[in-house]
C-alpha positions as CSV (number, residue, x, y, z in Angstrom):
1,M,77.0,-96.3,250.3
2,H,78.9,-94.8,247.3
3,Q,80.3,-92.1,249.6
4,H,81.4,-94.8,252.1
5,F,83.1,-96.8,249.3
6,S,84.8,-93.6,248.1
7,T,86.6,-93.1,251.4
8,F,88.6,-96.3,250.5
9,N,89.5,-94.8,247.0
10,F,87.1,-97.4,245.6
11,E,89.5,-100.3,246.5
12,P,87.4,-103.4,247.2
13,K,89.7,-105.2,249.7
14,P,89.9,-102.5,252.4
15,A,86.2,-101.5,251.8
16,E,85.1,-105.2,252.2
17,K,86.3,-105.2,255.8
18,S,84.3,-102.2,256.8
19,F,81.0,-103.1,254.9
20,T,78.4,-104.7,257.3
21,T,76.0,-107.5,256.5
22,Q,73.3,-104.8,256.2
23,D,75.4,-103.0,253.6
24,F,75.7,-106.1,251.5
25,A,71.9,-106.8,251.8
26,D,71.2,-103.2,250.7
27,L,73.5,-103.7,247.7
28,Q,71.8,-106.9,246.8
29,V,68.4,-105.4,246.8
30,L,69.3,-102.1,245.1
31,S,71.3,-103.9,242.4
32,Q,68.3,-106.0,241.5
33,L,65.8,-103.1,241.7
34,A,68.1,-101.2,239.2
35,W,67.3,-104.0,236.6
36,F,63.5,-103.5,236.9
37,D,61.8,-101.8,233.9
38,E,60.4,-98.4,234.8
39,F,56.9,-99.7,234.2
40,F,57.3,-102.2,237.1
41,L,58.9,-99.7,239.3
42,Q,55.5,-98.0,239.7
43,E,53.9,-101.1,241.1
44,E,53.1,-100.6,244.8
45,G,55.4,-103.2,246.4
46,V,58.3,-102.3,244.2
47,K,57.7,-98.6,244.6
48,K,57.9,-98.9,248.4
49,L,61.2,-100.7,248.2
50,V,62.7,-98.0,246.0
51,A,61.6,-95.3,248.4
52,K,63.0,-97.2,251.3
53,Q,66.6,-96.9,249.9
54,R,68.4,-98.8,252.7
55,N,68.0,-101.2,255.7
56,Y,66.4,-103.9,253.6
57,S,65.3,-107.0,255.4
58,P,65.4,-110.7,254.4
59,D,61.7,-110.4,253.6
60,D,62.5,-107.5,251.2
61,Q,65.0,-109.7,249.5
62,K,62.5,-112.5,249.1
63,F,59.9,-110.1,247.7
64,V,62.4,-108.9,245.0
65,I,63.2,-112.5,244.0
66,A,59.5,-113.5,243.9
67,K,58.6,-110.4,241.9
68,Q,61.3,-111.1,239.4
69,R,60.0,-114.6,238.9
70,E,56.5,-113.3,238.6
71,I,57.4,-110.9,235.8
72,L,59.7,-113.3,234.0
73,A,56.9,-115.9,234.0
74,T,54.8,-113.6,231.8
75,V,57.4,-113.0,229.1
76,L,57.3,-116.3,227.0
77,P,53.4,-116.5,227.1
78,A,53.2,-112.9,225.9
79,Y,55.5,-113.7,223.0
80,A,53.6,-116.9,222.3
81,Q,50.2,-115.1,222.2
82,A,51.6,-112.4,219.9
83,A,53.1,-115.0,217.5
84,Q,50.0,-117.1,217.4
85,K,48.0,-113.9,216.4
86,G,50.5,-113.1,213.7
87,A,51.4,-109.9,215.3
88,I,55.1,-110.9,215.4
89,E,57.4,-113.6,214.0
90,I,60.0,-115.1,216.2
91,S,63.1,-116.7,214.8
92,A,64.6,-119.9,216.3
93,S,68.2,-120.8,216.9
94,P,70.2,-124.1,217.1
95,F,69.7,-125.8,220.4
96,Y,73.1,-125.5,222.2
97,H,74.2,-122.4,220.2
98,P,76.8,-124.2,218.1
99,I,78.6,-122.8,215.1
100,L,76.7,-124.9,212.5
101,P,79.2,-124.7,209.6
102,L,82.1,-125.9,211.9
103,I,79.9,-128.7,213.3
104,C,79.2,-129.8,209.7
105,D,82.9,-129.6,208.8
106,T,85.7,-127.7,210.5
107,D,87.4,-127.3,207.1
108,A,84.5,-124.9,206.2
109,G,86.5,-122.2,208.1
110,R,88.7,-122.0,205.0
111,A,85.8,-121.0,202.8
112,S,85.7,-117.5,204.3
113,S,89.2,-117.3,205.7
114,P,91.8,-119.0,203.5
115,G,94.9,-119.8,205.5
116,L,93.0,-119.9,208.8
117,P,94.6,-122.4,211.3
118,L,92.3,-125.3,211.7
119,P,92.2,-128.4,214.0
120,H,94.6,-131.1,212.9
121,Q,91.8,-133.6,213.5
122,R,89.0,-132.7,211.2
123,F,85.5,-132.6,212.8
124,L,82.9,-133.7,210.2
125,H,79.4,-134.3,211.7
126,P,76.6,-132.7,209.7
127,E,74.2,-135.1,211.5
128,D,75.1,-133.4,214.8
129,A,74.3,-130.0,213.2
130,R,71.0,-131.4,212.0
131,E,70.1,-132.6,215.5
132,Q,71.1,-129.2,217.0
133,L,68.8,-127.4,214.6
134,R,66.0,-130.0,214.9
135,R,65.9,-129.7,218.7
136,G,65.9,-125.9,218.5
137,L,62.9,-125.9,216.1
138,E,61.0,-128.4,218.2
139,L,61.7,-126.5,221.5
140,H,60.5,-123.3,219.9
141,E,57.3,-125.0,218.8
142,R,56.6,-126.4,222.3
143,V,57.2,-123.0,223.9
144,F,55.5,-120.7,221.5
145,G,52.9,-123.1,220.1
146,I,53.9,-122.4,216.5
147,R,56.5,-123.9,214.2
148,P,59.2,-121.3,213.4
149,R,59.8,-120.4,209.7
150,G,63.0,-118.5,210.3
151,V,66.3,-119.1,212.0
152,W,69.0,-116.8,213.3
153,P,72.0,-119.2,213.3
154,S,74.4,-118.9,216.2
155,E,76.6,-115.9,215.6
156,G,75.0,-115.6,212.2
157,S,77.2,-118.5,210.9
158,V,76.1,-120.0,207.6
159,S,77.4,-122.3,205.0
160,D,76.1,-124.3,202.0
161,E,75.8,-127.4,204.2
162,A,74.1,-125.6,207.1
163,I,71.6,-124.0,204.7
164,R,70.8,-127.3,203.1
165,I,70.1,-128.9,206.5
166,A,67.8,-126.0,207.4
167,H,66.0,-126.3,204.1
168,E,65.4,-130.0,204.7
169,L,64.0,-129.2,208.1
170,G,61.4,-126.8,206.7
171,V,63.1,-123.5,207.5
172,R,62.0,-120.8,205.0
173,W,64.4,-118.0,205.9
174,M,67.7,-117.4,207.7
175,A,69.3,-114.2,208.9
176,T,73.0,-113.3,209.2
177,D,75.3,-110.3,209.1
178,E,76.0,-107.8,206.4
179,G,79.6,-109.0,206.3
180,V,78.5,-112.3,204.9
181,L,76.6,-110.5,202.1
182,G,79.5,-108.1,201.5
183,R,82.0,-110.9,201.1
184,S,79.6,-112.9,198.9
185,M,79.0,-110.0,196.5
186,G,82.3,-108.2,196.8
187,A,80.4,-105.1,197.9
188,Y,81.1,-103.6,201.2
189,F,78.9,-101.3,203.2
190,D,80.8,-98.1,203.9
191,R,79.1,-95.5,206.1
192,Q,79.0,-91.7,205.7
193,R,78.7,-89.3,208.6
194,E,76.7,-90.5,211.7
195,G,77.2,-94.0,210.4
196,V,74.6,-93.5,207.6
197,L,74.7,-95.9,204.7
198,R,75.0,-94.6,201.2
199,A,71.8,-95.1,199.1
200,D,73.4,-97.7,196.8
201,A,74.6,-99.7,199.8
202,A,71.2,-99.5,201.5
203,R,69.6,-100.8,198.3
204,K,71.8,-103.9,198.5
205,L,71.6,-104.4,202.3
206,Y,67.9,-103.7,203.0
207,D,66.6,-106.4,200.7
208,I,65.6,-110.1,200.8
209,Y,67.9,-112.5,198.8
210,R,67.1,-116.0,197.6
211,Y,69.7,-118.6,198.0
212,E,69.6,-121.6,195.6
213,H,72.1,-124.4,195.5
214,D,71.3,-127.9,194.2
215,S,68.0,-128.7,195.8
216,A,68.3,-126.3,198.7
217,E,66.4,-123.0,198.7
218,M,66.4,-120.3,201.3
219,H,65.4,-116.6,201.7
220,M,68.2,-114.7,203.3
221,V,68.1,-111.4,205.2
222,F,71.2,-109.5,206.5
223,R,71.4,-107.3,209.5
224,D,72.8,-103.7,209.5
225,H,75.9,-104.4,211.6
226,S,76.5,-100.8,212.5
227,L,72.9,-100.2,213.7
228,S,72.9,-103.5,215.6
229,D,76.0,-102.5,217.5
230,L,74.6,-99.0,218.3
231,I,71.4,-100.6,219.7
232,G,73.3,-103.3,221.6
233,F,76.2,-101.4,223.0
234,V,76.0,-97.6,222.5
235,Y,72.5,-96.2,222.9
236,A,72.2,-97.5,226.5
237,G,74.8,-95.0,227.5
238,M,73.2,-92.1,225.7
239,D,70.3,-89.8,226.5
240,A,67.1,-91.6,225.5
241,E,65.9,-88.8,223.2
242,E,69.3,-88.4,221.6
243,A,69.6,-92.1,221.0
244,A,66.1,-92.3,219.4
245,Q,66.9,-89.4,217.1
246,H,70.2,-90.9,216.1
247,S,68.7,-94.3,215.3
248,S,66.0,-92.7,213.3
249,I,68.5,-90.8,211.2
250,T,70.8,-93.8,210.8
251,L,68.0,-96.0,209.5
252,R,65.5,-93.7,207.7
253,F,68.0,-91.5,205.8
254,P,69.4,-94.1,203.5
255,V,66.0,-95.8,203.1
256,N,64.3,-92.5,202.1
257,R,67.1,-91.8,199.6
258,F,66.8,-95.3,198.3
259,W,63.0,-95.0,197.7
260,H,63.5,-91.6,196.2
261,Q,65.9,-93.0,193.7
262,E,63.5,-95.9,193.0
263,R,60.6,-93.5,192.3
264,M,62.8,-91.5,190.0
265,R,63.9,-94.6,188.1
266,W,60.3,-95.9,187.6
267,S,59.1,-92.4,186.6
268,R,61.4,-92.3,183.6
């Protein structure tokens, strides 16, 4: 099929006229099979479809859809079981993925970016932000059978007001990006070769912070932005072994140096 498409210089319009209904059916099935995890590709029915390669029937299409639904139906119960056993902890998120600080007050945008153009009509509804977070926490509890203690806010957006609301709703910790920590402390996280953090930067980033303001308290953790981007966008296009080795170096090297320095400090 790729060869057939190449005869039209990969131009979709002329190719579209020459593709048959069967061609499109094959593309539909193959595109969905490509998304199956390698573990499921070994299951008998799926394995047969992979080996077939072309001339897929409507029954084959229905089988793929049914198999996808069957696999997806096992995901949330598996996470719930692991969470209830204490094997993992799952963070929650506000219900409709809003930017909580801007729901609380659009003028909050000036706190991190002075001079930022803001709406002429100020939006000021912390009660809406509270409802968004309350619904997210309650849905999480219904699905996973356990009340979440931690929240990853939409896009990692935090503010004093958003943290206060989370505290009042029983949230114990929140996660956001290293950029927030850097701007709060005036300490940025420069990387060395291979994107490796310096030991002093790792000491600051790979730690748990405690936020306190008025009556609000919150434990804060900050993601490694560089490593997150590598996992999310880069490693998928690399050889698996090379990607694993790179992630190991990127994460372990600064941490090992950090603990070495700590041991030296305490041995004095």
